[in-house]
N, CA, C and O atoms as a GROMACS GRO file, in nm:
protein
  312
    1MET      N    1  -0.243  -0.448   0.868
    1MET     CA    2  -0.380  -0.428   0.908
    1MET      C    3  -0.464  -0.542   0.849
    1MET      O    4  -0.447  -0.577   0.732
    2PRO      N    5  -0.551  -0.599   0.928
    2PRO     CA    6  -0.634  -0.709   0.877
    2PRO      C    7  -0.721  -0.664   0.759
    2PRO      O    8  -0.768  -0.551   0.754
    3GLN      N    9  -0.740  -0.755   0.668
    3GLN     CA   10  -0.821  -0.728   0.549
    3GLN      C   11  -0.961  -0.684   0.588
    3GLN      O   12  -1.020  -0.597   0.523
    4SER      N   13  -1.016  -0.743   0.693
    4SER     CA   14  -1.152  -0.708   0.735
    4SER      C   15  -1.160  -0.561   0.778
    4SER      O   16  -1.261  -0.495   0.754
    5SER      N   17  -1.056  -0.512   0.842
    5SER     CA   18  -1.053  -0.371   0.882
    5SER      C   19  -1.044  -0.279   0.761
    5SER      O   20  -1.110  -0.176   0.755
    6LEU      N   21  -0.961  -0.318   0.665
    6LEU     CA   22  -0.950  -0.240   0.543
    6LEU      C   23  -1.083  -0.237   0.468
    6LEU      O   24  -1.124  -0.133   0.417
    7GLN      N   25  -1.148  -0.352   0.461
    7GLN     CA   26  -1.277  -0.360   0.392
    7GLN      C   27  -1.381  -0.272   0.461
    7GLN      O   28  -1.460  -0.206   0.394
    8LEU      N   29  -1.380  -0.272   0.593
    8LEU     CA   30  -1.474  -0.189   0.669
    8LEU      C   31  -1.454  -0.041   0.637
    8LEU      O   32  -1.551   0.032   0.618
    9LEU      N   33  -1.329   0.002   0.630
    9LEU     CA   34  -1.299   0.141   0.596
    9LEU      C   35  -1.346   0.175   0.454
    9LEU      O   36  -1.404   0.281   0.431
   10LEU      N   37  -1.319   0.086   0.360
   10LEU     CA   38  -1.361   0.111   0.222
   10LEU      C   39  -1.513   0.113   0.210
   10LEU      O   40  -1.569   0.195   0.137
   11ASP      N   41  -1.579   0.022   0.281
   11ASP     CA   42  -1.725   0.017   0.279
   11ASP      C   43  -1.786   0.145   0.336
   11ASP      O   44  -1.896   0.185   0.298
   12ALA      N   45  -1.713   0.210   0.427
   12ALA     CA   46  -1.760   0.334   0.488
   12ALA      C   47  -1.728   0.456   0.402
   12ALA      O   48  -1.760   0.569   0.438
   13GLY      N   49  -1.663   0.432   0.288
   13GLY     CA   50  -1.636   0.541   0.195
   13GLY      C   51  -1.497   0.599   0.201
   13GLY      O   52  -1.472   0.705   0.143
   14ALA      N   53  -1.405   0.533   0.270
   14ALA     CA   54  -1.268   0.583   0.278
   14ALA      C   55  -1.203   0.584   0.140
   14ALA      O   56  -1.226   0.496   0.058
   15ASP      N   57  -1.121   0.686   0.116
   15ASP     CA   58  -1.046   0.698  -0.009
   15ASP      C   59  -0.922   0.611   0.002
   15ASP      O   60  -0.835   0.637   0.085
   16ILE      N   61  -0.912   0.509  -0.081
   16ILE     CA   62  -0.802   0.413  -0.074
   16ILE      C   63  -0.667   0.478  -0.102
   16ILE      O   64  -0.564   0.426  -0.060
   17ASN      N   65  -0.667   0.590  -0.170
   17ASN     CA   66  -0.542   0.658  -0.206
   17ASN      C   67  -0.518   0.786  -0.125
   17ASN      O   68  -0.432   0.866  -0.162
   18LEU      N   69  -0.592   0.805  -0.018
   18LEU     CA   70  -0.575   0.924   0.065
   18LEU      C   71  -0.440   0.920   0.136
   18LEU      O   72  -0.413   0.827   0.212
   19PRO      N   73  -0.355   1.020   0.111
   19PRO     CA   74  -0.224   1.020   0.176
   19PRO      C   75  -0.227   1.083   0.315
   19PRO      O   76  -0.314   1.164   0.345
   20ASP      N   77  -0.131   1.043   0.398
   20ASP     CA   78  -0.114   1.108   0.528
   20ASP      C   79  -0.030   1.234   0.509
   20ASP      O   80  -0.004   1.275   0.396
   21ASN      N   81   0.012   1.296   0.618
   21ASN     CA   82   0.087   1.421   0.610
   21ASN      C   83   0.221   1.406   0.538
   21ASN      O   84   0.275   1.504   0.487
   22ASP      N   85   0.274   1.285   0.534
   22ASP     CA   86   0.401   1.260   0.465
   22ASP      C   87   0.380   1.218   0.320
   22ASP      O   88   0.475   1.196   0.246
   23GLY      N   89   0.253   1.208   0.281
   23GLY     CA   90   0.223   1.166   0.145
   23GLY      C   91   0.211   1.015   0.129
   23GLY      O   92   0.191   0.966   0.018
   24ASP      N   93   0.224   0.942   0.240
   24ASP     CA   94   0.214   0.796   0.234
   24ASP      C   95   0.068   0.753   0.227
   24ASP      O   96  -0.016   0.801   0.302
   25THR      N   97   0.040   0.661   0.136
   25THR     CA   98  -0.093   0.600   0.129
   25THR      C   99  -0.088   0.468   0.206
   25THR      O  100   0.018   0.424   0.250
   26ALA      N  101  -0.204   0.407   0.223
   26ALA     CA  102  -0.210   0.278   0.291
   26ALA      C  103  -0.122   0.175   0.220
   26ALA      O  104  -0.061   0.090   0.285
   27LEU      N  105  -0.116   0.182   0.088
   27LEU     CA  106  -0.034   0.088   0.011
   27LEU      C  107   0.114   0.106   0.041
   27LEU      O  108   0.186   0.007   0.059
   28ILE      N  109   0.160   0.228   0.047
   28ILE     CA  110   0.301   0.253   0.079
   28ILE      C  111   0.334   0.203   0.219
   28ILE      O  112   0.438   0.140   0.240
   29VAL      N  113   0.247   0.229   0.314
   29VAL     CA  114   0.269   0.185   0.452
   29VAL      C  115   0.269   0.032   0.459
   29VAL      O  116   0.357  -0.026   0.522
   30ALA      N  117   0.174  -0.032   0.395
   30ALA     CA  118   0.168  -0.178   0.396
   30ALA      C  119   0.291  -0.239   0.332
   30ALA      O  120   0.346  -0.337   0.383
   31ALA      N  121   0.336  -0.182   0.221
   31ALA     CA  122   0.456  -0.233   0.153
   31ALA      C  123   0.580  -0.215   0.238
   31ALA      O  124   0.666  -0.303   0.243
   32SER      N  125   0.590  -0.102   0.305
   32SER     CA  126   0.709  -0.077   0.388
   32SER      C  127   0.711  -0.166   0.511
   32SER      O  128   0.819  -0.198   0.562
   33ARG      N  129   0.595  -0.207   0.559
   33ARG     CA  130   0.586  -0.294   0.677
   33ARG      C  131   0.590  -0.443   0.642
   33ARG      O  132   0.599  -0.528   0.731
   34GLY      N  133   0.583  -0.474   0.515
   34GLY     CA  134   0.587  -0.614   0.474
   34GLY      C  135   0.454  -0.686   0.489
   34GLY      O  136   0.452  -0.808   0.505
   35ASP      N  137   0.344  -0.613   0.485
   35ASP     CA  138   0.212  -0.672   0.501
   35ASP      C  139   0.159  -0.714   0.364
   35ASP      O  140   0.082  -0.642   0.299
   36GLU      N  141   0.201  -0.832   0.322
   36GLU     CA  142   0.168  -0.884   0.189
   36GLU      C  143   0.017  -0.896   0.167
   36GLU      O  144  -0.033  -0.864   0.059
   37GLU      N  145  -0.056  -0.940   0.269
   37GLU     CA  146  -0.202  -0.954   0.257
   37GLU      C  147  -0.267  -0.819   0.232
   37GLU      O  148  -0.354  -0.807   0.146
   38ALA      N  149  -0.226  -0.717   0.306
   38ALA     CA  150  -0.282  -0.584   0.287
   38ALA      C  151  -0.245  -0.527   0.151
   38ALA      O  152  -0.328  -0.464   0.085
   39VAL      N  153  -0.121  -0.548   0.108
   39VAL     CA  154  -0.078  -0.500  -0.024
   39VAL      C  155  -0.166  -0.562  -0.133
   39VAL      O  156  -0.215  -0.490  -0.220
   40SER      N  157  -0.187  -0.691  -0.128
   40SER     CA  158  -0.271  -0.758  -0.228
   40SER      C  159  -0.414  -0.704  -0.226
   40SER      O  160  -0.472  -0.676  -0.330
   41PHE      N  161  -0.468  -0.691  -0.106
   41PHE     CA  162  -0.605  -0.642  -0.092
   41PHE      C  163  -0.618  -0.499  -0.146
   41PHE      O  164  -0.711  -0.468  -0.220
   42LEU      N  165  -0.525  -0.414  -0.110
   42LEU     CA  166  -0.530  -0.275  -0.154
   42LEU      C  167  -0.518  -0.264  -0.306
   42LEU      O  168  -0.588  -0.184  -0.368
   43LEU      N  169  -0.430  -0.343  -0.365
   43LEU     CA  170  -0.417  -0.343  -0.511
   43LEU      C  171  -0.545  -0.393  -0.577
   43LEU      O  172  -0.591  -0.335  -0.676
   44ASP      N  173  -0.602  -0.500  -0.522
   44ASP     CA  174  -0.728  -0.553  -0.577
   44ASP      C  175  -0.842  -0.452  -0.566
   44ASP      O  176  -0.937  -0.455  -0.644
   45SER      N  177  -0.830  -0.362  -0.468
   45SER     CA  178  -0.934  -0.262  -0.444
   45SER      C  179  -0.909  -0.130  -0.516
   45SER      O  180  -0.985  -0.035  -0.500
   46GLY      N  181  -0.803  -0.125  -0.596
   46GLY     CA  182  -0.780  -0.007  -0.679
   46GLY      C  183  -0.676   0.091  -0.630
   46GLY      O  184  -0.672   0.204  -0.677
   47ALA      N  185  -0.592   0.051  -0.535
   47ALA     CA  186  -0.488   0.142  -0.487
   47ALA      C  187  -0.392   0.179  -0.600
   47ALA      O  188  -0.362   0.097  -0.686
   48ASP      N  189  -0.346   0.303  -0.597
   48ASP     CA  190  -0.254   0.355  -0.699
   48ASP      C  191  -0.112   0.310  -0.668
   48ASP      O  192  -0.049   0.361  -0.575
   49ILE      N  193  -0.062   0.216  -0.745
   49ILE     CA  194   0.071   0.159  -0.722
   49ILE      C  195   0.183   0.260  -0.749
   49ILE      O  196   0.293   0.246  -0.696
   50MET      N  197   0.155   0.361  -0.828
   50MET     CA  198   0.260   0.458  -0.865
   50MET      C  199   0.256   0.587  -0.784
   50MET      O  200   0.337   0.676  -0.810
   51HIS      N  201   0.166   0.599  -0.688
   51HIS     CA  202   0.161   0.720  -0.605
   51HIS      C  203   0.294   0.735  -0.531
   51HIS      O  204   0.346   0.638  -0.475
   52SER      N  205   0.348   0.854  -0.531
   52SER     CA  206   0.474   0.882  -0.460
   52SER      C  207   0.446   0.974  -0.342
   52SER      O  208   0.363   1.065  -0.349
   53ASN      N  209   0.517   0.948  -0.231
   53ASN     CA  210   0.502   1.032  -0.114
   53ASN      C  211   0.586   1.159  -0.129
   53ASN      O  212   0.641   1.184  -0.236
   54LYS      N  213   0.596   1.239  -0.023
   54LYS     CA  214   0.669   1.366  -0.030
   54LYS      C  215   0.818   1.348  -0.055
   54LYS      O  216   0.886   1.442  -0.098
   55ASN      N  217   0.869   1.229  -0.029
   55ASN     CA  218   1.011   1.200  -0.056
   55ASN      C  219   1.031   1.136  -0.192
   55ASN      O  220   1.143   1.096  -0.227
   56GLY      N  221   0.924   1.125  -0.269
   56GLY     CA  222   0.932   1.067  -0.402
   56GLY      C  223   0.931   0.915  -0.404
   56GLY      O  224   0.962   0.854  -0.506
   57MET      N  225   0.896   0.853  -0.291
   57MET     CA  226   0.898   0.707  -0.281
   57MET      C  227   0.758   0.650  -0.304
   57MET      O  228   0.660   0.699  -0.247
   58ASN      N  229   0.749   0.547  -0.388
   58ASN     CA  230   0.622   0.478  -0.408
   58ASN      C  231   0.626   0.343  -0.336
   58ASN      O  232   0.724   0.311  -0.269
   59ALA      N  233   0.520   0.265  -0.349
   59ALA     CA  234   0.510   0.138  -0.278
   59ALA      C  235   0.620   0.040  -0.318
   59ALA      O  236   0.673  -0.031  -0.233
   60LEU      N  237   0.653   0.035  -0.446
   60LEU     CA  238   0.761  -0.053  -0.492
   60LEU      C  239   0.893  -0.019  -0.423
   60LEU      O  240   0.964  -0.107  -0.375
   61GLN      N  241   0.923   0.109  -0.419
   61GLN     CA  242   1.048   0.153  -0.357
   61GLN      C  243   1.046   0.129  -0.206
   61GLN      O  244   1.149   0.094  -0.148
   62ALA      N  245   0.931   0.147  -0.143
   62ALA     CA  246   0.920   0.124   0.001
   62ALA      C  247   0.945  -0.023   0.034
   62ALA      O  248   1.015  -0.054   0.130
   63ALA      N  249   0.889  -0.113  -0.045
   63ALA     CA  250   0.911  -0.256  -0.024
   63ALA      C  251   1.057  -0.292  -0.045
   63ALA      O  252   1.114  -0.369   0.032
   64LEU      N  253   1.117  -0.237  -0.149
   64LEU     CA  254   1.257  -0.264  -0.180
   64LEU      C  255   1.349  -0.212  -0.069
   64LEU      O  256   1.439  -0.283  -0.024
   65GLU      N  257   1.326  -0.089  -0.027
   65GLU     CA  258   1.410  -0.027   0.076
   65GLU      C  259   1.406  -0.103   0.208
   65GLU      O  260   1.505  -0.111   0.279
   66ASN      N  261   1.289  -0.160   0.239
   66ASN     CA  262   1.271  -0.232   0.365
   66ASN      C  263   1.291  -0.382   0.350
   66ASN      O  264   1.263  -0.459   0.442
   67GLU      N  265   1.340  -0.424   0.233
   67GLU     CA  266   1.370  -0.564   0.205
   67GLU      C  267   1.251  -0.657   0.228
   67GLU      O  268   1.265  -0.767   0.282
   68ASN      N  269   1.134  -0.611   0.187
   68ASN     CA  270   1.012  -0.690   0.198
   68ASN      C  271   0.987  -0.758   0.063
   68ASN      O  272   0.906  -0.714  -0.018
   69ASP      N  273   1.061  -0.867   0.044
   69ASP     CA  274   1.063  -0.935  -0.086
   69ASP      C  275   0.928  -0.987  -0.131
   69ASP      O  276   0.896  -0.980  -0.250
   70GLU      N  277   0.848  -1.038  -0.040
   70GLU     CA  278   0.717  -1.092  -0.079
   70GLU      C  279   0.625  -0.980  -0.127
   70GLU      O  280   0.553  -0.996  -0.225
   71CYS      N  281   0.628  -0.867  -0.057
   71CYS     CA  282   0.548  -0.752  -0.101
   71CYS      C  283   0.599  -0.701  -0.235
   71CYS      O  284   0.520  -0.665  -0.322
   72LEU      N  285   0.728  -0.698  -0.250
   72LEU     CA  286   0.788  -0.652  -0.375
   72LEU      C  287   0.742  -0.739  -0.491
   72LEU      O  288   0.710  -0.689  -0.599
   73LYS      N  289   0.739  -0.870  -0.469
   73LYS     CA  290   0.693  -0.962  -0.574
   73LYS      C  291   0.548  -0.935  -0.611
   73LYS      O  292   0.513  -0.932  -0.729
   74VAL      N  293   0.463  -0.915  -0.511
   74VAL     CA  294   0.322  -0.885  -0.537
   74VAL      C  295   0.310  -0.758  -0.619
   74VAL      O  296   0.233  -0.752  -0.715
   75LEU      N  297   0.385  -0.656  -0.582
   75LEU     CA  298   0.379  -0.527  -0.651
   75LEU      C  299   0.431  -0.538  -0.795
   75LEU      O  300   0.371  -0.483  -0.887
   76VAL      N  301   0.542  -0.606  -0.814
   76VAL     CA  302   0.601  -0.620  -0.947
   76VAL      C  303   0.509  -0.701  -1.039
   76VAL      O  304   0.498  -0.672  -1.158
   77ASP      N  305   0.444  -0.802  -0.983
   77ASP     CA  306   0.355  -0.886  -1.063
   77ASP      C  307   0.230  -0.811  -1.110
   77ASP      O  308   0.159  -0.860  -1.198
   78ARG      N  309   0.204  -0.695  -1.054
   78ARG     CA  310   0.087  -0.615  -1.096
   78ARG      C  311   0.124  -0.531  -1.214
   78ARG      O  312   0.041  -0.456  -1.265
   0.00000   0.00000   0.00000
């Protein structure tokens, strides 16, 4: 998702850590999709890196499972 769209949602009062029905937050989804720009933006905006979904998976694990090495590096460096 483009950073401008994420910023628009946050400016409108969206909860950056609000999970979907599966417990996935925007950070987990971005990490699993390999969206490095969104991962960086979400972390800079206060996303919870350790939040786990209903399957016990957090953003680090999602990036690792989907072999998204660049996202994994961003997450580990935090």
